[in-house]
NUDRENBA-613699 format. One record per residue: x, y, z of N, C-alpha, C, CB in turn; residue in three letters. Coordinates in steps of 0.2 Angstrom, whole numbers, padded with zeros to 4 digits, always signed. Glycine has a CB too. Example, Ala and Ser with C-alpha at 12.3 -4.5 7.8 and 13.67 -1.06 7.14 Angstrom:
residues 2
+0066-0028+0039+0062-0022+0039+0066-0016+0039+0057-0022+0045ALA +0064-0011+0035+0068-0005+0036+0064+0000+0039+0070-0003+0029SER 
END
This chain:
residues 247
-0135-0161-0162-0139-0157-0158-0146-0160-0158-0139-0150-0161MET -0150-0159-0153-0157-0161-0152-0161-0154-0152-0158-0165-0146THR -0168-0155-0152-0172-0149-0152-0171-0145-0146-0179-0151-0152VAL -0170-0148-0140-0169-0143-0134-0163-0139-0135-0168-0148-0128LYS -0158-0141-0139-0152-0137-0140-0153-0130-0144-0146-0141-0143ASP -0159-0130-0147-0161-0124-0150-0166-0119-0146-0165-0126-0157TYR -0168-0121-0141-0173-0118-0137-0171-0113-0132-0178-0123-0134LEU -0174-0106-0133-0174-0101-0128-0180-0101-0125-0172-0094-0131ASP -0181-0104-0119-0187-0104-0115-0188-0098-0112-0186-0110-0109SER -0194-0095-0114-0196-0088-0113-0202-0087-0108-0197-0085-0120THR -0200-0082-0104-0206-0079-0100-0205-0071-0100-0207-0082-0093TYR -0209-0068-0103-0209-0060-0104-0215-0056-0102-0207-0059-0111LEU -0220-0059-0099-0226-0056-0097-0224-0052-0091-0231-0060-0096LYS -0227-0045-0091-0226-0041-0085-0232-0044-0080-0227-0034-0086THR -0231-0042-0073-0236-0044-0069-0243-0042-0071-0235-0041-0062PRO -0244-0036-0074-0250-0033-0076-0253-0037-0082-0249-0026-0078GLU -0248-0039-0087-0251-0043-0092-0253-0050-0090-0245-0044-0097GLN -0250-0053-0085-0252-0059-0083-0258-0059-0078-0246-0063-0080ALA -0259-0053-0075-0264-0053-0070-0262-0056-0063-0270-0056-0072GLY -0255-0056-0062-0253-0059-0055-0248-0053-0052-0249-0065-0057ILE -0246-0055-0046-0242-0050-0042-0235-0050-0044-0243-0052-0035SER -0231-0046-0042-0224-0046-0043-0220-0052-0040-0220-0039-0040ASN -0222-0054-0034-0219-0060-0031-0221-0066-0035-0221-0061-0024SER -0227-0066-0038-0229-0072-0042-0226-0072-0048-0237-0072-0043GLU -0224-0066-0051-0221-0066-0057-0214-0069-0056-0220-0059-0060THR -0210-0067-0051-0204-0069-0049-0204-0077-0049-0201-0066-0043LEU -0209-0079-0045-0209-0086-0045-0210-0090-0051-0215-0088-0040ASN -0214-0087-0056-0215-0090-0062-0208-0090-0066-0220-0086-0066LYS -0205-0084-0066-0198-0084-0069-0193-0089-0066-0195-0077-0068VAL -0193-0090-0060-0189-0095-0057-0191-0102-0059-0189-0095-0049HIS -0198-0103-0060-0200-0110-0062-0198-0111-0069-0208-0110-0062GLU -0199-0106-0074-0196-0107-0081-0189-0108-0081-0198-0101-0085VAL -0185-0105-0077-0178-0106-0076-0176-0113-0074-0175-0101-0071THR -0180-0115-0069-0179-0122-0066-0180-0127-0072-0183-0123-0060GLN -0186-0126-0075-0187-0131-0081-0182-0131-0086-0194-0128-0084GLU -0179-0125-0087-0173-0125-0092-0167-0129-0090-0171-0117-0094ALA -0166-0128-0083-0160-0132-0080-0162-0139-0080-0159-0129-0073ILE -0168-0141-0078-0169-0148-0078-0169-0152-0085-0176-0149-0074ASP -0171-0148-0090-0172-0151-0096-0166-0149-0101-0179-0149-0099ASN -0162-0145-0099-0156-0144-0103-0157-0140-0109-0153-0150-0106GLY -0162-0135-0108-0163-0130-0114-0157-0126-0115-0170-0126-0113PHE -0156-0123-0121-0151-0119-0122-0150-0113-0118-0150-0117-0130TYR -0156-0110-0117-0156-0103-0114-0163-0102-0111-0154-0097-0119ALA -0163-0097-0106-0169-0095-0103-0169-0087-0105-0170-0096-0095VAL -0175-0085-0107-0176-0078-0109-0181-0074-0105-0177-0077-0116MET -0179-0069-0101-0183-0066-0096-0182-0058-0097-0182-0068-0089ILE -0186-0054-0093-0186-0047-0093-0180-0045-0089-0192-0044-0091ARG -0177-0039-0090-0171-0036-0087-0172-0036-0079-0169-0030-0089PRO -0178-0035-0077-0179-0034-0069-0177-0041-0066-0186-0032-0068ASP -0177-0046-0069-0176-0053-0066-0169-0056-0067-0181-0057-0068TYR -0165-0052-0071-0158-0055-0073-0154-0057-0067-0155-0050-0077VAL -0153-0052-0062-0149-0054-0057-0151-0060-0053-0148-0048-0052ARG -0158-0060-0051-0160-0066-0048-0160-0073-0051-0168-0065-0046SER -0161-0073-0058-0160-0079-0062-0152-0081-0062-0163-0078-0069VAL -0148-0076-0063-0141-0077-0063-0139-0081-0057-0137-0071-0064ARG -0141-0079-0051-0140-0082-0045-0143-0089-0045-0143-0078-0039GLU -0149-0090-0047-0151-0097-0048-0147-0101-0052-0159-0097-0050LEU -0146-0099-0058-0142-0103-0063-0135-0105-0060-0141-0099-0069LEU -0132-0100-0056-0125-0101-0053-0125-0106-0048-0122-0094-0051ASP -0131-0106-0044-0132-0110-0038-0132-0117-0040-0138-0108-0034ALA -0135-0118-0047-0135-0125-0049-0129-0127-0054-0142-0126-0053HIS -0124-0122-0054-0119-0123-0059-0121-0125-0066-0114-0129-0056ALA -0126-0122-0068-0130-0123-0074-0126-0120-0080-0137-0121-0074SER -0126-0124-0086-0124-0121-0092-0129-0117-0096-0121-0126-0096ASN -0135-0117-0094-0141-0114-0097-0139-0106-0098-0147-0114-0093VAL -0139-0104-0104-0138-0097-0105-0143-0092-0103-0136-0095-0113ARG -0141-0086-0101-0146-0081-0098-0147-0076-0103-0144-0079-0091LEU -0153-0075-0106-0154-0070-0110-0160-0065-0108-0157-0072-0117GLY -0159-0059-0110-0164-0054-0108-0166-0049-0114-0162-0050-0102THR -0171-0046-0114-0174-0041-0119-0172-0034-0118-0181-0042-0121VAL -0171-0030-0123-0169-0023-0122-0174-0019-0126-0162-0022-0124ILE -0177-0014-0122-0181-0009-0125-0187-0013-0128-0178-0005-0131ASP -0190-0017-0124-0195-0022-0126-0202-0020-0123-0194-0029-0123PHE -0207-0020-0127-0207-0023-0134-0208-0018-0140-0213-0028-0135PRO -0208-0011-0138-0209-0006-0143-0203-0005-0147-0211+0000-0140GLU -0197-0004-0144-0191-0003-0148-0190+0004-0150-0191-0007-0154GLY -0193+0009-0147-0193+0016-0149-0188+0020-0145-0200+0019-0149THR -0185+0018-0140-0181+0022-0135-0175+0024-0139-0178+0018-0129ALA -0172+0030-0137-0166+0032-0140-0160+0027-0139-0164+0039-0138GLU -0155+0028-0143-0149+0023-0142-0146+0023-0136-0144+0024-0148VAL -0145+0029-0133-0142+0029-0126-0146+0026-0121-0140+0037-0124ASP -0152+0026-0121-0157+0023-0117-0156+0015-0118-0164+0025-0118GLU -0156+0013-0124-0155+0006-0125-0148+0003-0122-0155+0004-0133LYS -0143+0007-0123-0137+0005-0120-0136+0005-0113-0131+0010-0123LEU -0140+0010-0110-0140+0010-0102-0143+0004-0100-0143+0016-0100ARG -0149+0002-0103-0152-0004-0101-0148-0010-0102-0159-0005-0105GLU -0145-0010-0108-0140-0016-0109-0135-0017-0104-0138-0015-0116ALA -0131-0011-0103-0126-0011-0098-0128-0014-0091-0123-0004-0098GLN -0134-0012-0089-0136-0014-0083-0137-0022-0083-0143-0011-0080LYS -0140-0024-0088-0142-0031-0089-0135-0035-0089-0146-0033-0096ALA -0130-0033-0093-0124-0036-0093-0121-0036-0086-0119-0032-0097ILE -0121-0030-0082-0118-0030-0075-0122-0035-0071-0119-0023-0072ALA -0129-0036-0072-0132-0041-0068-0131-0048-0070-0140-0039-0069ASP -0128-0050-0075-0126-0056-0077-0129-0059-0083-0128-0060-0072GLY -0132-0055-0088-0135-0058-0094-0129-0060-0099-0139-0053-0097ALA -0131-0066-0102-0126-0068-0107-0128-0066-0114-0126-0076-0107ASP -0134-0065-0115-0137-0063-0122-0142-0057-0121-0140-0069-0125GLU -0142-0053-0126-0146-0047-0127-0150-0047-0133-0142-0041-0126LEU -0156-0047-0132-0161-0047-0138-0164-0040-0138-0167-0052-0137ASP -0161-0036-0143-0164-0029-0143-0170-0028-0148-0158-0024-0146PHE -0175-0025-0146-0180-0023-0151-0178-0017-0155-0187-0021-0148VAL -0177-0018-0162-0175-0013-0166-0180-0007-0167-0173-0016-0173ILE -0178-0001-0168-0183+0004-0169-0186+0003-0176-0179+0011-0168ASN -0191-0002-0177-0194-0003-0183-0199+0003-0185-0198-0010-0183TYR -0201+0006-0180-0205+0012-0181-0202+0018-0185-0208+0015-0175THR -0195+0019-0183-0191+0024-0186-0189+0022-0193-0185+0025-0182ALA -0188+0015-0194-0186+0012-0200-0192+0013-0205-0184+0005-0200TYR -0198+0012-0203-0204+0012-0207-0205+0020-0209-0210+0009-0204LYS -0203+0024-0205-0204+0031-0207-0198+0034-0211-0204+0036-0200LYS -0193+0029-0213-0188+0031-0217-0182+0034-0214-0190+0036-0222GLY -0181+0033-0207-0175+0036-0204-0170+0030-0203-0177+0039-0197ASP -0167+0029-0209-0162+0023-0209-0156+0025-0205-0161+0021-0216VAL -0154+0031-0206-0148+0033-0202-0149+0032-0195-0147+0041-0203GLU -0154+0034-0192-0156+0033-0185-0155+0025-0183-0162+0035-0182LYS -0158+0021-0187-0158+0014-0186-0151+0011-0187-0163+0010-0190VAL -0148+0014-0192-0141+0011-0193-0136+0013-0187-0138+0015-0199SER -0137+0019-0184-0133+0021-0178-0134+0016-0172-0134+0028-0176GLU -0141+0015-0172-0143+0010-0166-0140+0003-0167-0150+0010-0166GLU -0140+0001-0173-0137-0006-0174-0130-0006-0173-0139-0008-0182ILE -0126-0002-0176-0119-0002-0175-0117-0001-0167-0116+0004-0179GLU -0120+0004-0164-0118+0006-0157-0120+0000-0152-0121+0012-0155SER -0126-0002-0153-0128-0008-0148-0124-0014-0150-0135-0009-0149CYS -0123-0016-0156-0119-0022-0158-0112-0022-0155-0120-0023-0165THR -0109-0016-0156-0102-0015-0154-0102-0016-0146-0099-0008-0156ARG -0106-0013-0142-0106-0014-0135-0107-0021-0133-0111-0009-0132VAL -0112-0024-0136-0113-0031-0134-0107-0036-0136-0120-0034-0138ALA -0105-0035-0141-0099-0040-0143-0093-0038-0139-0098-0039-0151LEU -0092-0032-0138-0086-0030-0134-0086-0033-0127-0085-0022-0133ARG -0092-0034-0125-0093-0037-0118-0094-0044-0118-0099-0034-0115GLU -0093-0047-0124-0093-0054-0125-0100-0058-0125-0089-0057-0119GLY -0105-0054-0127-0111-0056-0127-0114-0058-0134-0116-0051-0124LYS -0119-0062-0134-0123-0063-0140-0128-0058-0141-0126-0070-0141ILE -0129-0055-0147-0134-0050-0148-0139-0052-0153-0131-0043-0150ILE -0145-0051-0152-0150-0053-0157-0155-0047-0158-0155-0059-0154LYS -0156-0045-0165-0160-0040-0166-0167-0042-0168-0157-0036-0172TRP -0172-0040-0164-0179-0042-0165-0182-0036-0170-0183-0042-0159ILE -0184-0039-0176-0186-0034-0181-0194-0033-0181-0184-0036-0188ILE -0198-0037-0178-0205-0037-0177-0208-0038-0184-0207-0030-0174GLU -0208-0044-0187-0210-0045-0194-0217-0043-0195-0208-0052-0195THR -0221-0044-0190-0228-0043-0191-0230-0035-0192-0232-0045-0185ALA -0225-0031-0190-0226-0024-0192-0223-0022-0198-0223-0020-0186ALA -0220-0026-0202-0216-0025-0208-0220-0028-0214-0209-0027-0207LEU -0219-0025-0220-0220-0028-0226-0215-0033-0228-0221-0023-0232THR -0216-0037-0233-0211-0042-0235-0204-0038-0237-0213-0046-0241ASP -0205-0032-0241-0200-0029-0243-0196-0026-0237-0202-0023-0248GLN -0199-0023-0232-0196-0020-0226-0192-0026-0222-0201-0017-0222GLU -0195-0032-0222-0192-0037-0219-0185-0039-0222-0196-0044-0219ILE -0185-0039-0229-0179-0040-0233-0174-0035-0232-0181-0041-0240VAL -0176-0028-0232-0172-0023-0232-0169-0022-0225-0175-0017-0234ARG -0173-0023-0220-0170-0022-0213-0165-0027-0211-0176-0021-0208ILE -0167-0033-0213-0162-0039-0212-0156-0038-0216-0165-0046-0215THR -0156-0035-0222-0150-0034-0226-0146-0028-0222-0152-0032-0233GLN -0150-0023-0219-0146-0018-0216-0142-0020-0210-0152-0012-0214LEU -0145-0024-0206-0142-0027-0200-0136-0031-0203-0146-0032-0196ILE -0137-0035-0207-0131-0039-0210-0125-0035-0213-0133-0044-0216ARG -0127-0030-0217-0122-0026-0220-0118-0022-0215-0125-0021-0225ASN -0121-0019-0210-0118-0015-0205-0113-0020-0201-0123-0012-0200ILE -0115-0025-0199-0111-0030-0195-0105-0032-0199-0115-0036-0193VAL -0106-0033-0206-0100-0036-0210-0096-0030-0211-0103-0039-0216ILE -0098-0024-0213-0094-0018-0215-0091-0014-0210-0098-0014-0220GLU -0095-0014-0204-0093-0009-0199-0089-0013-0193-0099-0005-0196LYS -0091-0019-0192-0089-0023-0186-0084-0029-0188-0095-0025-0182ILE -0086-0032-0193-0082-0038-0196-0086-0044-0197-0076-0039-0191GLY -0085-0047-0202-0088-0054-0204-0086-0059-0199-0087-0056-0211GLU -0080-0058-0196-0078-0064-0191-0083-0064-0185-0071-0062-0189ASP -0087-0058-0184-0091-0058-0178-0099-0060-0180-0092-0051-0176GLN -0100-0062-0186-0106-0064-0189-0110-0069-0185-0106-0066-0196ALA -0106-0074-0182-0109-0080-0179-0111-0078-0171-0105-0086-0178ASP -0110-0072-0170-0113-0069-0163-0118-0064-0164-0107-0066-0159ARG -0121-0063-0170-0126-0059-0171-0132-0062-0174-0124-0053-0175VAL -0138-0061-0172-0144-0064-0174-0149-0059-0177-0148-0069-0169PHE -0153-0061-0182-0159-0057-0184-0165-0061-0181-0159-0055-0191VAL -0169-0058-0177-0174-0062-0174-0181-0059-0176-0174-0061-0166LYS -0186-0064-0177-0192-0062-0180-0197-0057-0176-0196-0068-0182SER -0198-0059-0170-0204-0056-0166-0203-0055-0159-0210-0060-0168SER -0207-0050-0156-0208-0050-0149-0213-0055-0146-0209-0043-0147THR -0218-0056-0151-0224-0060-0149-0229-0056-0145-0222-0065-0144GLY -0228-0049-0145-0232-0045-0141-0235-0040-0146-0229-0041-0136PHE -0234-0040-0152-0236-0035-0157-0244-0036-0158-0232-0035-0164PHE -0248-0031-0158-0255-0032-0159-0257-0032-0166-0259-0027-0155GLU -0259-0037-0169-0261-0037-0176-0268-0036-0177-0258-0044-0180THR -0270-0034-0183-0278-0033-0184-0281-0040-0185-0279-0028-0190PRO -0287-0040-0182-0291-0046-0183-0288-0053-0181-0292-0047-0191ASN -0283-0052-0176-0280-0058-0173-0276-0062-0178-0286-0062-0171GLY -0273-0058-0183-0268-0062-0188-0262-0064-0184-0267-0057-0193GLU -0258-0069-0187-0252-0071-0183-0247-0065-0183-0249-0077-0187PRO -0244-0065-0177-0239-0060-0176-0232-0062-0174-0242-0055-0170ASN -0231-0068-0176-0224-0071-0174-0221-0074-0180-0225-0076-0169GLY -0217-0079-0179-0213-0083-0184-0218-0087-0188-0208-0087-0181ALA -0217-0087-0195-0220-0092-0199-0215-0093-0205-0227-0089-0202ASN -0217-0098-0208-0212-0101-0213-0210-0095-0218-0215-0107-0217GLU -0215-0091-0221-0214-0086-0226-0209-0081-0223-0220-0083-0227HIS -0210-0078-0217-0205-0073-0215-0199-0075-0213-0209-0069-0209VAL -0199-0081-0211-0192-0084-0209-0188-0086-0215-0193-0091-0205ILE -0191-0088-0220-0187-0089-0227-0184-0082-0229-0192-0092-0232LYS -0188-0077-0229-0186-0070-0231-0180-0068-0227-0191-0065-0230LEU -0180-0069-0220-0175-0068-0216-0168-0072-0217-0177-0068-0209MET -0169-0078-0218-0164-0083-0219-0160-0081-0226-0166-0090-0220LEU -0164-0079-0231-0162-0078-0238-0158-0071-0238-0167-0077-0243ASP -0158-0067-0233-0155-0061-0233-0151-0059-0227-0160-0055-0233ASN -0150-0064-0222-0147-0062-0216-0139-0065-0216-0150-0066-0210ALA -0138-0070-0220-0132-0074-0220-0126-0069-0221-0132-0079-0225GLY -0120-0070-0218-0119-0075-0213-0121-0074-0206-0111-0076-0213PRO -0125-0069-0205-0128-0068-0198-0133-0074-0197-0132-0062-0197LEU -0135-0076-0191-0139-0081-0189-0146-0079-0188-0137-0085-0183LEU -0151-0083-0188-0158-0081-0188-0161-0085-0182-0162-0083-0194VAL -0165-0081-0178-0169-0084-0172-0177-0083-0174-0167-0081-0166LYS -0180-0089-0174-0188-0088-0174-0191-0088-0168-0190-0095-0178ALA -0195-0083-0167-0199-0082-0161-0206-0079-0162-0195-0077-0156SER -0210-0081-0157-0217-0079-0158-0221-0084-0161-0217-0072-0162GLY -0225-0088-0157-0230-0092-0159-0228-0099-0161-0233-0089-0165GLY -0221-0101-0159-0219-0108-0160-0221-0112-0154-0211-0108-0162VAL -0226-0116-0155-0229-0120-0149-0229-0127-0149-0236-0117-0149ARG -0226-0130-0155-0227-0138-0155-0220-0140-0158-0232-0140-0160SER -0219-0147-0157-0213-0150-0159-0213-0149-0167-0213-0157-0157TYR -0218-0150-0170-0218-0150-0177-0216-0143-0180-0225-0152-0180GLU -0219-0138-0177-0217-0131-0179-0210-0130-0178-0221-0126-0175GLU -0207-0132-0172-0200-0131-0170-0196-0135-0175-0199-0134-0163THR -0197-0141-0177-0193-0145-0182-0193-0142-0188-0196-0152-0182LYS -0199-0139-0190-0200-0136-0197-0195-0130-0197-0207-0133-0198LYS -0195-0126-0192-0190-0120-0191-0183-0122-0192-0192-0116-0185MET -0181-0127-0188-0174-0130-0188-0172-0132-0195-0173-0136-0183ILE -0177-0136-0198-0176-0138-0205-0175-0132-0210-0181-0143-0207ASP -0178-0127-0209-0177-0121-0213-0170-0118-0212-0183-0116-0212LEU -0167-0119-0206-0161-0116-0205-0160-0111-0200-0159-0113-0211GLY -0165-0110-0195-0164-0106-0190-0160-0109-0185-0171-0104-0186VAL -0156-0105-0181-0151-0108-0176-0154-0108-0169-0145-0105-0176LYS -0159-0103-0168-0162-0103-0161-0170-0102-0162-0159-0097-0157ARG -0173-0104-0157-0181-0103-0157-0183-0100-0150-0184-0110-0158ILE -0186-0095-0150-0188-0092-0144-0196-0094-0143-0188-0084-0143GLY -0197-0097-0137-0204-0100-0136-0206-0100-0128-0205-0106-0139THR -0212-0099-0127-0214-0100-0120-0217-0107-0119-0220-0095-0118SER -0216-0111-0124-0219-0118-0125-0213-0123-0125-0223-0119-0130SER -0208-0121-0122-0202-0126-0123-0203-0133-0120-0196-0123-0120ALA -0206-0133-0114-0207-0139-0111-0212-0144-0114-0210-0138-0103LEU -0218-0141-0117-0222-0144-0121-0219-0147-0127-0228-0140-0123ALA -0215-0143-0130-0211-0145-0137-0207-0151-0136-0207-0139-0139ILE -0203-0151-0130-0199-0157-0129-0203-0163-0127-0193-0155-0124VAL -0209-0162-0125-0213-0168-0124-0217-0170-0129-0218-0166-0118LYS -0216-0167-0135-0220-0168-0141-0227-0166-0141-0220-0175-0142GLY -0229-0161-0137-0236-0159-0136-0237-0152-0140-0238-0158-0129LEU -0243-0149-0140-0244-0143-0143-0247-0138-0137-0249-0143-0149THR -0243-0133-0136-0245-0128-0130-0251-0124-0132-0239-0125-0128SER -0254-0121-0128-0259-0116-0129-0257-0109-0126-0266-0118-0125LYS -0250-0109-0125-0247-0102-0123-0248-0097-0129-0240-0102-0122GLU -0249-0091-0127-0251-0086-0133-0245-0082-0135-0256-0081-0130ASP -0239-0084-0134-0233-0080-0137-0227-0085-0137-0231-0074-0134TYR 
END
């Protein structure tokens, strides 16, 4: 495998966040998708509104690039039935992979039962539909102890409730890249939090996302043991450059 085989090329800004129109956003999504096709990236990761259009583009090129989308992004506070409705629509529109933002706010408040129900219900639906599922835990919002425990919670529910044979279809993922940290502190993947996740996720897989912008950072994450990397800098990475993208 080469670096490009780990990359989920990502565009998740809304038109408002990017300061551009809806049509310009669609064009940007298509541009990122075409880059993924042309460069053989593993996947393209976009918001649910664009899944059907990107599915058509990938199919028109008979491309093997996987199509991923985000669910309940970026807050993760929706009720489980809302998450499932959003996921089912994304599946119907042609998504291959679903990256759910876990309700880390409820977890931090101690409502482990609510979060456990969400993990089991959403994971079952995604796997039943033949999809890869990734749980974004938003590491910048968590203490080290919370990172360890929420990673263990996801792992234990998958193994005990769903089956260890499904572990290679479930990821724990670091970040949305949109969490606002105080004083501009890093809000994405870094070596410390990724090691915590890797030490506690197995046999589930780990995806590093948020702030990976260079080939060197990407290689470091791969060497640590992550199996996927979400980045808006995929093209720069494969060219050996450092991107100035902000997530």
